[in-house]
C-alpha positions in Angstrom: 15.6 -10.8 -15.5 19.0 -9.8 -16.8 21.7 -7.8 -15.0 21.1 -4.8 -17.3 17.5 -4.6 -16.2 18.3 -3.0 -12.9 19.6 0.5 -12.5 21.6 1.2 -9.3 22.0 4.8 -8.1 23.7 6.3 -5.1 21.4 7.9 -2.6 23.4 9.9 -0.1 26.3 8.3 1.8 24.2 5.6 3.5 21.9 4.2 0.8 21.5 3.2 -2.8 18.4 2.7 -5.0 17.8 -0.2 -7.3 15.3 0.8 -10.1 13.4 -1.6 -12.3 11.6 0.8 -14.7 9.5 3.9 -15.0 6.0 2.5 -14.9 3.6 1.4 -12.2 2.8 -2.1 -13.1 2.6 -5.5 -11.3 5.6 -7.1 -13.1 7.9 -4.3 -12.1 6.6 -4.2 -8.5 7.0 -8.0 -8.3 10.7 -7.6 -9.0 11.1 -4.9 -6.5 9.7 -7.3 -3.8 11.7 -10.2 -5.1 14.9 -8.3 -4.7 13.8 -7.3 -1.2 13.3 -10.9 -0.3 16.6 -12.1 -1.8 18.5 -9.4 0.1 16.8 -10.3 3.4 17.4 -14.0 2.8 21.0 -13.4 1.9 21.6 -11.4 5.2 23.8 -8.9 3.3 26.3 -7.5 5.7 25.8 -3.8 6.6 22.2 -3.6 5.3 20.1 -1.7 7.8 16.7 -1.1 6.1 14.9 -1.9 2.9 12.1 0.3 1.6 10.2 -0.9 -1.5 8.3 1.5 -3.7 6.3 1.3 -6.9 9.3 0.6 -9.1 12.5 0.7 -7.0 14.0 -0.5 -3.7 15.9 1.8 -1.3 18.7 -0.1 0.3 20.1 1.6 3.4 23.5 0.4 4.8 26.0 1.2 7.6 29.1 2.7 6.0 31.1 1.5 9.0 30.4 -2.1 8.0 30.4 -1.9 4.2 31.0 0.6 1.3 28.9 1.7 -1.6 30.9 -0.1 -4.4 30.8 -3.4 -2.4 27.1 -3.3 -1.7 26.3 -2.1 -5.2 28.1 -5.2 -6.7 26.2 -7.4 -4.2 22.8 -6.0 -5.1 23.6 -6.1 -8.8 24.4 -9.8 -8.5 21.3 -10.6 -6.4 19.1 -8.7 -8.9 19.8 -11.3 -11.6 17.2 -13.9 -12.6 14.6 -12.5 -10.2 11.8 -13.8 -12.5 12.8 -17.3 -11.5 12.5 -16.5 -7.8 9.7 -18.4 -6.1 6.8 -16.0 -5.3 6.7 -15.3 -1.6 3.6 -16.3 0.4 1.4 -13.3 0.2 -1.5 -12.1 2.4 -5.0 -10.8 1.6 -6.5 -8.6 4.2 -10.3 -8.4 4.3 -11.1 -4.8 5.3 -14.7 -3.8 6.3 -15.8 -0.5 4.9 -19.0 1.5 5.7 -19.8 3.3 2.4 -21.7 6.5 2.1 -23.6 8.4 4.8 -21.4 10.9 6.6 -18.5 8.5 6.1 -18.5 9.0 2.3 -19.5 12.5 1.5 -18.2 12.4 -2.1 -20.2 9.3 -3.2 -23.0 11.6 -4.6 -20.5 13.6 -6.7 -19.1 10.3 -7.9 -22.6 9.2 -9.1 -22.8 12.4 -11.2 -19.3 12.1 -12.5 -19.3 8.4 -13.4 -23.0 8.0 -14.4 -23.1 5.0 -12.0 -25.5 4.5 -9.1 -24.2 4.5 -5.5 -24.7 0.7 -5.3 -22.8 0.2 -8.6 -19.9 2.2 -7.3 -19.8 0.3 -4.0 -20.0 -3.1 -5.8 -17.1 -2.1 -8.1 -15.0 -0.8 -5.3 -15.5 -3.8 -3.1 -15.3 -6.3 -5.9 -11.6 -5.8 -6.6 -8.4 -7.2 -5.0 -6.0 -4.3 -4.6 -2.2 -4.7 -4.5 -0.3 -2.8 -1.8 2.4 -1.3 -4.1 4.0 0.7 -1.3 3.5 2.7 1.9 4.2 6.3 2.4 2.8 9.8 2.9 1.7 8.9 6.5 2.6 5.8 8.6 0.5 3.0 7.3 -0.8 4.8 4.3 -1.3 2.2 1.5 -0.9 3.0 -2.2 -3.2 0.5 -3.8 -3.2 -0.6 -7.4 -6.1 -2.1 -9.4 -8.8 0.5 -9.1 -11.5 0.0 -11.8 -11.2 2.9 -14.3 -15.0 3.3 -14.2 -14.7 4.7 -10.7 -11.6 6.7 -11.1 -12.1 10.3 -9.9 -10.0 13.5 -10.0 -8.8 14.8 -6.7 -10.6 17.7 -5.1 -9.6 21.1 -6.5 -9.3 22.4 -2.9 -8.1 19.7 -0.4 -9.8 19.2 2.9 -8.1 20.5 6.0 -8.9 17.4 8.0 -9.8 13.9 6.8 -10.8 11.6 9.6 -8.7 8.5 10.4 -10.0 5.4 8.7 -11.5 7.3 5.7 -11.4 5.3 2.4 -10.9 7.5 -0.6 -10.2 7.6 -4.3 -7.6 9.9 -5.8 -7.2 9.6 -9.6 -6.7 6.0 -10.4 -5.8 5.0 -6.9 -7.7 4.1 -3.8 -6.5 4.0 -0.2 -7.1 4.4 3.5 -6.2 7.4 5.7 -4.4 5.8 8.8 -4.4 9.1 10.7 -6.4 12.4 10.7 -4.8 14.3 7.9 -5.3 17.0 5.3 -6.0 15.5 1.8 -7.6 15.8 -1.5 -8.9 12.4 -2.2 -12.7 11.7 -2.7 -14.1 10.1 0.3 -16.5 7.1 -0.3 -16.5 5.5 3.2 -14.6 4.6 6.3 -13.2 1.5 7.9 -13.0 0.8 11.7 -9.8 -1.1 11.1 -6.7 0.7 12.6 -4.1 0.8 9.9 -1.5 2.3 12.2 -1.1 1.8 15.9 2.2 2.7 17.5 1.3 0.6 20.5 1.0 -2.6 18.5 3.9 -5.1 18.1 3.7 -4.3 14.4 2.4 -0.7 14.3 1.7 -0.8 10.5 -1.1 -3.1 9.6 0.0 -3.8 6.0 3.1 -4.6 4.2 4.1 -3.8 0.6 3.2 -6.8 -1.5 0.0 -7.6 0.5 -3.5 -7.6 -1.1 -6.5 -5.7 0.3 -10.2 -6.5 -0.4 -12.9 -4.3 1.0 -16.3 -5.5 1.9 -19.4 -3.4 2.7 -20.7 -3.2 6.2 -23.6 -1.2 7.8 -23.2 1.7 10.2 -24.2 -0.5 13.1 -21.6 -3.1 12.1 -19.0 -0.3 11.8 -19.5 0.9 15.4 -19.7 -2.7 16.7 -16.3 -3.6 15.0 -14.8 -0.3 16.3 -16.0 -1.2 19.9 -14.8 -4.8 19.8 -11.5 -3.7 18.3 -10.9 -1.4 21.3 -11.8 -4.2 23.6 -9.5 -6.7 21.8 -12.4 -9.0 20.9 -12.4 -8.5 17.1 -9.9 -10.2 14.7 -9.2 -9.0 11.2 -9.5 -11.8 8.7 -6.3 -12.5 6.8 -6.1 -15.1 4.1 -2.8 -16.5 2.8 -2.3 -17.2 -0.8 
């Protein structure tokens, strides 16, 4: 990556944004995370928080420690040759999902819209590794890339007032999990008993930007078993390292 490939913009008096393009694609997102890693490893003085997004990195800093021009120059220097940066050790989280039934009220509409059977939709959705591009909207809400275009669905014309915590949905060309009860317009295809956000945990948010998620189908009985065991602290999420 060349120095000119990054665009740096001021964001208020305590932050700047490093942009790497205008598209949602893995190569651009890789550079966002590579810069995040490089800044963390460099322990840049004054940096207080790093927030990766689809195509940019928000870099917050303490103006009592550093200033905009200084940190801008540092970020621009660190943003060079990111393609040569060794890829960080990523994680794949295996997420159980109970598809259909009252957990997935929109599966039937999806069958009509896509021309696929329920089993085909589930097989496609659970047969894909999804990149966590970024988190936002709600604490722990993951924006996942990689949805098969065969099961892409338009959002509901009238959003639901309340979507239950754990619901797995599809909105346009994305899929994701609602970490809290929330309004929303995504099509609901199932639910996971995994808690994506728990303020009582040491790490409240389950996923990190740059992780990979893979769903796997479970029955209703398995859903409630996992939910019960999770509450008792006797169930462990399977996480695979790359």
